[in-house]
N, C-alpha and C positions, 0 to 999 in steps of 0.2 A: 524599947521605944516605942510608943503607942502612935497610932497613923497620927493622931492629932497634933504629936509635938513633931513629928517629920515633916507635915506640911507648915509648920510654924518656923520650923528651921529652914526651909525653903524659899517662904516670904522674906526671910529677914536677910539669905543668901541673896536674893535678887534684887532687894532696896537696896543694899551694899554695894553692889554690883553699878546699880543705876548711879546712884549717888559718885561712886567713883569714876564713871565715863561722865557724867556732869563736870566733876571737877576737871578732867583733863580737857575737857573742851574750852572750859574757861581759862586753863592756865596755856592752851594752845598747843599740850603735848599729845593731844587725840591724832594728831596727823604721822608720827611716826608709827604708830599702835596700827592706824588704817592700813599703811603703805603694807606693812610686815604682814599683814590677812589678806589684802588684795593681790600681792604679787604671786601665790600660786594661781589664781583664778586668770590673771592676765597670760602668765605661761601657756594656760591649758587654752585661752581665748585664740593664743598666735596661732597654737599646731592644729586648732580645730578650722581657723581660716584657712592657712595652709593648704591641709587635706584637700579641704571643699575647693581651693583655688585647684587645683593639681586634678581631679575628679572634674570640674567645669571646663578644662582645658579637652578631656577627652571629647566632650559632646561639642565642645566650639573648635573647630580643627583652624590651624594656623592657616593665613592668607595661602600661602605654598601650599601645602596638602589640599585647600581648597582647588586649587590649577590642578593639581594632581589627578584628583576626583572628577573634575569636570572633564580633563583630557580620557580619560580612561574610557568616559561614558564615552564620547566621539570615536575612542578606536572602537569601542564595543557596536557601533551602532555602524561604523564601515563594515564590521568584518558580517554582520547580519545582509548588509546589502550586496557583500560579493559574494556570499552565499547563493542567496536568490538567484543571483546572475550566473554564478556556477551550475546550478539544478537547473535553469533557463538553456543553459548551452548546452547541457547534458542531453536535455528532452527536445531539443533542434536536433542535436545529432542521432537521437533517435527516431525521428523524423524524417530525416535523411536517409539513414540507413532503411527506414521501411520502404520508401519511395525510388529508392535505387535499384532496391529488390523490384519493384514492379515494373521497375521501366526496363531494368535487365528482362525480367518474362516478357516484355512484350515484344522486346527484339528479338528473343528467341523465337517466339511463337508468331509471325508476322500476320498469317493465317488469319487471326483472329481479331473483332474489333472489340476494345474492351472501355467500358465506364465505370470510374473509379467511384467508389461508394465509402461513406464513413459510418461505423459501425453507431447507432443511436441508443440500443439497448438491447436485453436478452428475456426471456419468459422466465418470470420469477419461480416458474413452479421447479421443485428438486427434481422430477421426471421427465421435464422437456429441454431440450435447449437449443429451442428457436432464436434466431438472432434477427435484429430490426434493423435497416439501413435505409438511408437517409434518401434513396432513390425510389420514384417509381413508374406508371406509367407515362407522366407527363415528360420522363424521359429516354421512353423508350423500352423499359423494361417489361416483361414478360413473363410469366409463367414458365417454369423448368431451366430458365436460364441459368447454368454453371457459373460460381462464385466461387474464384481461386484467391489467391496470393503470390507472392512470388516464392513461397516457399513449397504449394503444393495444393489440394483441391481442397476447400472449406463446404461447399455443398451445393444446393440448387433451390430457388426461389419456388415457395410454394403458394404463396399468395402477393397478391400486387394491388395497391392503394394509389393514387394520383402522386401523391410525394412521397412512400416508402412504399416495402417490401418487406416480407417476413421469408428467411431464408431455415431450411433445415440442413441443419450441418452434420458431416457425415459420423460422428459419433454418437448421436441421437438413436435411442432403440429402434426407431422408426427406418430408419435408414439403411439400404445395402446400396453396394456397389459393384458391378463387374468389373474384375483386378486380373492381373497378370502379374506373375514376381517375372522380376528385368532380367534375372539370370537365366533362370531355367523356362521360361516362356510359358510354364505353368500356368492355367487359369483357376480361379477361383472366383469366390464373392465375400467381400468385404463388408462386414456386420458394423455397426454399432452396438455399443453396450451401454447397459444400465446404469454402470458407476462413470459412462463417458469416455471408456475406451474403444478402439476396435478390435476386430478377431477376422481372421481370413479365415473363411470356412471352404469345405468340399476340395480338400487336397487330397491327391492319391499318394497311399503309404508309399511307394515305391519312388516318390519324389524328396531329394534331401533338401530341407529346409534348413538355411543356413542363417546363423542368427548376423542382424548388420543388414540382411539381404533387402533390396528397395522392391516396393509393392508400387505397381502404378494403374492407371485406369485401362481395364482393355479396349472399351469402345463398344464393345459387345451389349446390346440391347437396345442402345440409339440414345441414350439418356445423360451419358458423358463424353465429351471428346477422349479420343486415347492418348495414353503417354501424359498422363497428368500424375504428377506422385501423390500420392496416398498416404505413405507413411514407410517403416523399417520393422523388420522381425525382432521382435526381442523377448521371445520365448517360444516353445515348441510345444505343442500337447497332442503324443502319440500314444496309442493305445495297440498292443500287438495283436489282440482280438478284432479292433475295427479294421475297417477297408477303409476307411477317409483320417487324415488328418488336419487340426486346424493348428494356427500361430495366433499370439497374440503380437498387436504392432501398436508403435509409438509413432503417434501422426507428426505427419509433417510441418503440419501448422499447430503453433501454440495458440488452441481457443484462449486463452486466459489473457493473451496479451492483445486480441485483435483489434486496431482502431480502423485501418483502411484496407480496403480488397478494392478485386476488381471482377465486374461481370461481365462474362462474355457475350454479348449481346447478338452476334451474329450466328450462333450455334442454335439449329433447331432441332430437337430432338424426335426422333424416329418413332413415328404410332405404329407398333406391330399387332394391335387388338383384330384386326381384321383379318390376320393369317391366323389365329387362335379361337373364332369364331365356329360354332358346329355346323357341319356341312346340311343345309335342308335335305331331307328325304324327300326322293325323287318323287 
């Protein structure tokens, strides 16, 4: 069959089908045929509508579910508020502990006069560890006044302005404190280290250093009052060929958590420099 003959046959079929549909429409018999053709489409449409309704329900919650979501949000807000209250109570408890320690220190040493001060800042240099306090000359602060907490010695004032002061802590490498072992009464010097620790130096090899032994200020040199706690021995450096031995100390004060300190205002350091001046020739 040629292409022309195939096209002619297709035209004849379409014409016959059209005449048939016209005839069915005229006689009224086209309705059943239409229903037969549309029935599968209706079933498909109902299925799609049902599926869309279920999917829409996922995004549009039932009123009861809305109430549950609202209640859940309220409970989460309450939990957040309670967590904030707990954090505040914990901070208040920590402040109370610090203040109690300071008060206890004052009661144990009534011979001194104390001025409480808050830590304002620290020296940003990695090689220095100066502390800045919110007390100055207007409050009676002077250079070389010792600074303490309820746990022990912090350092001494080295600079003063009208409203603030700068403190050299004992853990700074520029600091040295005449010290004494509390148990054996052996004397030495506690020096600050570049890494921020403490080292007890110039202790005789004949002395037995015990781990955990407390080291306090000796008062020699007149720069600090005696018997202020400096720290405890945590390691001993001893060589058989050396005359002296050293010990690493754990500071009594946690310098990373300093907030409130006490400045001893009635302590006056003793100036020994006149005794070490060269004697003039006769």
